[in-house]
C-alpha positions in Angstrom: 10.2 -21.1 23.0 12.3 -22.2 26.0 12.1 -18.8 27.7 8.3 -18.7 27.3 7.7 -22.2 28.6 10.0 -21.6 31.6 7.7 -18.7 32.5 4.6 -21.0 32.3 3.4 -20.8 28.7 2.0 -23.9 27.0 4.7 -25.1 24.5 2.3 -27.1 22.4 -0.1 -24.2 22.1 2.7 -21.9 20.8 3.9 -24.5 18.4 0.3 -24.9 17.1 0.0 -21.2 16.6 3.3 -21.0 14.7 2.5 -24.1 12.6 5.9 -25.6 13.4 6.5 -29.3 14.0 8.2 -30.1 17.4 10.9 -32.2 15.6 12.0 -29.2 13.5 13.1 -27.4 16.6 15.4 -30.3 17.5 17.6 -29.6 14.5 19.9 -26.7 15.3 20.6 -26.0 11.6 17.0 -26.0 10.5 15.2 -22.8 9.5 11.6 -21.8 10.1 9.7 -19.1 8.2 9.9 -15.7 9.7 6.1 -15.6 9.8 6.2 -18.7 12.1 8.7 -16.9 14.3 6.5 -13.9 14.6 3.5 -16.0 15.3 5.4 -17.8 18.1 6.4 -14.4 19.6 2.8 -13.2 19.5 1.5 -16.5 21.1 4.1 -16.4 23.9 3.4 -12.7 24.7 -0.4 -13.4 24.8 0.0 -16.6 26.9 2.1 -14.7 29.4 -0.1 -11.5 29.3 3.2 -9.7 28.9 3.1 -6.4 26.9 6.8 -6.1 27.3 7.8 -9.6 26.3 10.6 -8.4 24.0 12.3 -6.4 26.8 12.0 -9.2 29.4 13.3 -11.8 27.0 16.5 -9.9 26.2 17.1 -9.4 29.9 16.9 -13.1 30.6 19.0 -14.6 27.8 22.7 -14.9 27.0 24.4 -14.4 23.6 24.4 -18.2 23.2 20.7 -17.9 22.4 21.6 -16.8 18.9 24.2 -19.6 18.5 27.2 -18.9 16.3 26.4 -15.2 15.7 26.1 -14.7 19.5 29.4 -16.5 20.2 31.1 -14.5 17.5 29.9 -11.2 19.0 31.3 -12.2 22.5 34.6 -13.3 20.9 35.0 -9.8 19.5 37.5 -7.2 20.9 35.0 -4.3 21.2 31.3 -3.6 21.3 31.6 -2.0 17.8 33.4 -5.0 16.3 30.6 -7.3 17.8 27.9 -5.0 16.4 29.4 -5.0 12.9 29.8 -8.7 12.9 26.2 -9.3 14.1 24.9 -7.0 11.3 27.1 -8.7 8.8 25.7 -12.1 9.6 22.2 -10.9 10.4 20.8 -12.7 7.4 22.0 -16.1 8.8 19.7 -15.5 11.8 16.7 -13.8 10.1 15.8 -13.0 6.5 13.4 -10.2 5.6 14.4 -7.8 8.5 16.7 -4.9 8.2 19.2 -4.1 11.0 22.0 -1.5 10.6 24.1 1.1 12.3 25.8 4.3 11.1 27.9 7.0 12.6 26.4 10.5 12.7 28.1 13.4 14.5 29.6 11.4 17.3 26.5 9.1 17.7 26.0 5.5 16.8 22.5 5.4 15.2 20.8 2.0 15.0 17.8 1.3 12.7 15.6 -1.8 12.6 12.8 -2.7 10.3 10.7 -5.8 10.9 9.4 -8.0 8.1 6.1 -7.4 6.3 3.0 -5.3 7.2 2.5 -4.3 10.8 1.4 -7.0 13.2 1.7 -7.4 17.0 5.0 -9.2 16.8 6.6 -6.1 15.4 6.3 -4.4 18.7 8.0 -7.2 20.6 10.7 -7.8 18.0 11.6 -4.1 17.7 11.9 -3.7 21.5 14.0 -6.9 21.6 16.5 -5.2 19.2 16.5 -2.0 21.1 17.1 -3.8 24.4 19.9 -5.8 22.7 21.7 -2.7 21.6 21.1 -0.6 24.7 21.2 -3.0 27.6 23.6 -5.8 26.7 26.7 -3.4 26.1 26.2 -2.1 29.7 25.9 -5.7 31.1 29.1 -6.9 29.4 31.3 -3.9 29.8 30.2 -2.9 33.3 29.5 0.7 32.4 26.1 2.3 31.8 25.0 3.3 28.3 23.5 6.8 27.7 20.5 6.5 25.5 20.5 9.6 23.3 17.4 8.9 21.3 14.8 6.1 21.4 12.1 6.1 18.7 9.6 3.4 17.9 7.2 3.2 14.9 4.5 1.5 16.9 2.1 3.2 19.3 2.5 3.5 23.0 1.6 0.5 25.1 2.2 -1.2 28.4 3.8 0.4 31.5 5.8 3.6 30.9 7.9 2.7 34.0 9.3 -0.4 32.2 11.0 1.9 29.7 12.2 4.5 32.2 13.7 1.8 34.4 15.6 0.1 31.6 16.6 3.0 29.3 16.4 6.0 31.6 13.9 7.7 29.3 10.6 7.3 27.5 10.6 6.3 23.9 9.0 8.5 21.2 6.1 6.3 20.0 4.5 6.6 16.6 7.7 8.0 15.2 7.4 6.3 11.8 10.8 4.7 12.3 12.6 2.3 14.7 15.8 4.1 15.7 17.9 4.5 18.8 21.3 6.2 19.3 24.2 6.0 21.8 27.5 7.9 22.0 29.9 6.6 19.5 32.4 5.9 22.3 30.2 3.0 23.5 31.3 1.1 20.4 34.9 1.5 21.4 34.5 -0.2 24.8 36.4 -3.5 25.1 34.6 -6.8 25.7 35.7 -9.0 28.5 36.6 -12.2 26.6 38.0 -11.5 23.1 39.2 -14.6 21.2 40.6 -13.8 17.8 41.1 -17.5 17.0 37.5 -18.5 17.8 36.2 -15.4 16.0 38.1 -16.4 12.8 36.7 -19.9 13.0 33.2 -18.7 13.5 33.4 -16.2 10.6 34.5 -19.1 8.3 31.5 -21.1 9.5 29.0 -18.3 9.1 30.4 -17.4 5.7 29.6 -20.9 4.6 26.1 -20.8 6.1 25.4 -17.5 4.4 26.6 -18.8 1.0 24.3 -21.8 1.3 21.2 -19.6 1.9 19.0 -18.8 -1.1 19.8 -15.5 -2.8 17.3 -12.9 -1.5 17.3 -9.2 -1.4 14.8 -7.9 1.2 15.7 -4.3 0.6 15.3 -4.5 -3.1 11.9 -6.2 -2.8 10.8 -3.6 -0.2 11.8 -0.8 -2.6 10.0 -2.4 -5.5 6.8 -2.8 -3.5 7.1 0.8 -2.3 7.6 2.0 -5.9 4.6 0.0 -7.1 2.4 1.5 -4.4 3.5 5.1 -5.1 3.4 5.0 -8.9 -0.3 6.1 -9.4 0.1 8.9 -6.9 3.3 10.2 -8.7 5.2 9.3 -5.5 8.1 7.3 -7.0 10.9 9.6 -6.2 13.8 8.8 -3.9 12.4 11.0 -1.1 8.9 9.7 -1.4 10.0 6.0 -1.5 12.2 6.6 1.6 9.3 8.1 3.4 7.1 5.2 2.6 9.8 2.8 3.9 10.4 5.1 7.0 14.1 5.7 6.4 16.1 8.7 5.3 16.8 9.2 1.6 20.5 8.9 2.3 20.0 5.6 4.1 17.9 4.2 1.2 20.5 5.3 -1.3 23.3 3.6 0.7 21.4 0.4 1.0 20.7 0.2 -2.7 24.3 1.1 -3.5 25.5 -1.8 -1.3 23.3 -4.1 -3.5 24.7 -2.6 -6.7 21.4 -1.2 -7.9 19.8 2.2 -8.3 16.3 3.4 -7.6 15.9 4.3 -11.3 16.7 0.7 -12.3 14.1 -0.7 -9.9 11.5 1.9 -11.1 12.1 0.8 -14.7 11.7 -2.9 -13.7 8.5 -2.2 -11.8 7.0 -0.1 -14.6 7.9 -2.7 -17.3 6.4 -5.6 -15.4 3.2 -3.7 -14.4 2.8 -2.3 -17.9 2.7 -5.8 -19.5 0.3 -7.1 -16.8 -2.1 -4.1 -17.1 -2.1 -4.2 -20.9 -2.7 -8.0 -20.9 -5.7 -7.3 -18.7 -7.1 -5.1 -21.4 -6.8 -1.7 -19.8 -6.7 1.3 -22.2 -3.2 2.6 -22.9 -3.9 6.0 -21.5 -5.1 4.5 -18.2 -2.0 2.3 -18.0 0.2 5.3 -18.6 -1.5 7.1 -15.7 -1.3 4.1 -13.3 2.5 3.9 -14.0 3.0 7.6 -13.1 3.8 9.0 -16.5 3.0 12.6 -17.2 1.6 11.8 -20.6 0.9 8.7 -22.7 3.5 9.7 -25.3 6.3 9.3 -22.8 5.0 5.8 -21.8 4.6 4.9 -25.4 8.3 5.6 -26.1 9.4 3.8 -22.9 7.4 0.7 -23.7 8.7 0.5 -27.2 12.2 0.7 -25.9 11.6 -2.1 -23.4 9.8 -4.5 -25.8 10.4 -3.4 -29.4 6.7 -2.9 -30.0 4.0 -0.4 -29.0 1.6 -0.7 -26.1 -1.3 -0.9 -28.5 0.2 -3.8 -30.4 1.1 -5.6 -27.1 -2.5 -5.1 -25.8 -4.1 -6.3 -29.0 -1.9 -9.4 -29.2 -2.7 -10.3 -25.6 -6.4 -9.8 -26.1 -6.4 -11.9 -29.2 -4.4 -14.7 -27.5 -6.9 -14.7 -24.6 -9.9 -14.9 -26.9 -8.3 -17.9 -28.8 -7.5 -19.7 -25.5 -11.1 -19.2 -24.3 -12.5 -20.4 -27.5 -10.2 -23.4 -27.6 -11.0 -24.2 -24.0 -14.8 -24.1 -24.6 -14.5 -26.4 -27.6 -12.4 -28.8 -25.5 -15.0 -28.9 -22.8 -17.8 -29.5 -25.2 -15.9 -32.3 -26.8 -15.1 -33.9 -23.5 -18.8 -33.6 -22.5 -19.9 -35.4 -25.7 -17.4 -38.1 -25.1 -18.6 -38.6 -21.6 -22.3 -38.8 -22.6 -21.5 -41.6 -25.1 -20.1 -43.8 -22.4 
């Protein structure tokens, strides 16, 4: 917000677009919905007519802009230690996004996934993260960073020269994934002002902040949604789900492992919940079986009985009977109330 208004944007217009009260921003410990943050980014980029708002923002700010997490990064001994700490406490800054790094054949490969269905803010936020990873290490270590790969899920836009000047190469647009890589040695570079004592204090503070946050699992929910979308098409395998989420199967497996859950467990959860809902809506058992991706109704029948102790047919009949009774009772109640009103 401060950066946008310094460049001439109307602060009140951005706040209105994001549906955020001015007073809320005065509280450094307050949190705003990620949808409000995305709306503010979109409003700022539009107000400034800046298709490269994300790149320009990162160039203009200091780590203090992300408060304790930024200070912790700068108090680290190396770029790699800073990166690992920022990823560890990423949830304190933003819930619903995925940000990670892994080593692959001498390369440090970063991946980022914005929250929710595609919207204009995804372009700016993704390019912010790319610039953060690729430009700031060069700024603070004094040595250039070779960009080995630079891939964006969003389509090409803006001025190609903006990317060449900053990254030394053009991104691959429409790549289906947000991913960039640098030589692994970049993570070994020392930072100029390491402070182990300050870092330890900030980690204790951020641990407390993270513990106080509501328990959420963006990855688990994304996988559940992807499984639900792929069921009817028979696309509920690990490979198909990973493609839908635009990550590799190995990455998806690792994320789920970190959360102590398997794809099979989530698939069972999704099928069980959807089976009950579809049967309660009165759909034929054979159709429900198909919508859940079962090869034949008999397999669904056995699974449903294992989950609930009863058959799909019995569950459907009971739900329909209950619905009929509720409708009948509701109609009688309305009639009784109407008569009572007419007597007054």
